[in-house]
N, C-alpha and C positions, 0 to 999 in steps of 0.2 A: 509540520511534525518533525521532531528530532530522533528520528529510527538511528538507533548505533548497529544493533546488530538481530540476524533475524535466523532463527532455528526451525528447521520442519524435521523432527523426529518419529522414530516407533518409539510407541508406550516400552519395549527393553530398552531404551538409550540410545540406538542405532541411528546418528545423523544422517540424514538424505540429503539435506540442502543447511547451507549456512553460507551466511555472506555479513561483512565489515562495511560498516561507514563510518568511523572512527578509525583510530591511530593504534586501538589497544591490541594487545599482543596473544592475547591470553589462547588457551590450547581449546577449540571450538568441541572436539569431542570430550574432552574432560569436562567442562561447561555443559556440555549437552545430558551426560552421565549422572550430571548433579542436579540438572533441573527436570529430570525425566525420575529421580527419586523423590526428591520433593513432592511431585506429584503424586508418587506412588502414596508416599506417607499421608500427603491430605487426601488420596480414595480411601486411604484403609479408615476414617473415621467416616466413610459416607458423604463426605464433599467433595465437593471442584475447586480446584485450584482457578481466582481470575487474575488475582497478580500479588508480587512479592515486591516490597521496597527498601531500598538501601538510602544511604544521605548520599547519591550522587546516583541513583538508576531504580529505573521501575522494572519492573520481567513480568509482560502481560501475557498469559497464557489462553489459548483455543484447544481444546480436545475432541477432536471429530476423525471417526472409526477408525479408533486404535492409532492414529497420529497424534502427537502433540506441536502445538505452532506455540512458537515463544517470539516475543519481541522485547529486547532491548531499549528502553528510552531512556529519555532527561527524565528527571523528576518532574517537570513542570510540564511536562507535556500531559495532553487527555485521556486516560485509562481507557473512557468507555468508546472513545472513539479509535483507538488503536484497537482494540475487542473486536468492534466492524470490521475494521478493514485485515483483522487475521479471520474475521467469520469468511469474508469474499475471497481472498487467498487461500483460505481449504476450499471451499466450494471446486478454485477453478484446477486447484493439487488434485484434488478426487476425480474432476473433469479430464482431465492429462495424464493420470496415471492410474489409477484407481484398478482398471485391469488389468494393466502390465504387474502393479504388485501381488494382485492375488492369483495371477497366471502363473507367477514365478515360485511361488507356493518357498519349499525351504531350501532353493535357489540362492546362489549368492547373487544380490542386488546391483545391478550395474549403475554405482552411484550416479556418474554425469548424469545419465538422463535427465535427474530433475534440475539443470542447473537451468532447463528451458524455463524453469517457473521466475528465472529473475525479473525480465522485464515488467511479470504482471505485479511483481512485487514493486518495482519501481512506480509501475503509474499508481498504483492501489495507495501509495503512501505520499506521490505525489513528488520524487526524487528527479532527477535529470538523469541523463544518461554520462553528464559526466561533469565535473567541479567547476565548470567557466561559466560562469552567468554571465548570458547575453545583455549588450547594452540596448536603451531604450529605444526604440527604432522612431525613423522619423515620419511624418504625415506621407510625406510621396514614399517611404518602405513600406507602410503602410496596405497604401492601397495597391500599389504594384506588388507585393506579397500574396495580399488573399483575390480569390475568383470573386464576384457576386456572389456565385450559388455555392460556393465552399463550406465546408460544415463550419471551420473556423469563420469566416465573416457573417455566418448565421448566427453561432453562438453571440457573436459578438454586439452585434444587432437589437439579439434579443437581451442579453443582459443590460443593455443600455436602452433598452425598453423596461424591464422588470426591474431594474438595479441590483436585486439581488436574485438569484437563482439559486436550486438543487440542483443535482443530478438526476434525481426522477422527475423534477421540471422540465429540463432539458429533456431526458429520454421521450415523456409525455408529449412535449409542445412543437419539439421540431422531429418528432416521430425515427427515430434515431437511435440504434441498441445500446444497451449499456454501456456494451464495450467499447463501444463507439463514441460515447459519449466520455467516458472516461478518456480514450485516447486525445481528442479534441480539445477538453481541458488542460492535459499534462499541455502537451503541446503548446496552449494560449500561456500557461502560465512559465515553462521555461525562457519564451518568448518575452514576459516579463507583461503579457497584454492583461490578466487576470489575476487576483487573486484569494486566496483559499481563507475563509472566516470559520474558527474552529467553535463550537459552543460547548459550556458544559454538559448535555445530556448526549454527548456523543455526532448530533448532528452535524454539517458543515454546509456553508452555502459560496457562492460564488460573488464577485463583482470584479467591474474593474478598476485597472488603477487610474488613480487622476490622469495623469498624463497622458492617460490612449483617448477619455473620454472625450475629447475634441478631434480626434483625429480620423473617425465614422459622421 
């Protein structure tokens, strides 16, 4: 998933959170105002914006509780999957900040507090915390790094048995929370133990990297 930028803004156009994952130097406040205006224009026809495309980018929209969540991705990304991830980010955002936004009323909003959503964005879009890719681990490193009962070890064993699994499979069969499942998946992805497979309908599954299959 090639996430380039993400915005979380009020319907009015006020940008609450923005993060870049590319080297674009555009003004996030200017862009958020434009995106809000486009959404208002489409809404005036009684419709809801899903996504718009340029020759290089796709902007996917999710509207939730007077907030607009927009992800800019490459044109070859899966818009349905991006939309589903924005939906989950909106759920986390409302759980984390919904009451604070309501309590704030017409007072100025302390924008910095919304930076706390960044780890959730990284996790749901399978983005590493840094840009340095980890090398493929050796068999000795694998056994040393994982405890027998660790979530990572259990998940790798589960994927090795099932070959391909979804987040729902992981939550159901390993009896862990959705958030713990996503955290474990992200940790294994960053270490290049498992890889994510995205399907046209927006669903996704995970399988082991070939070099890892013989390590357990």
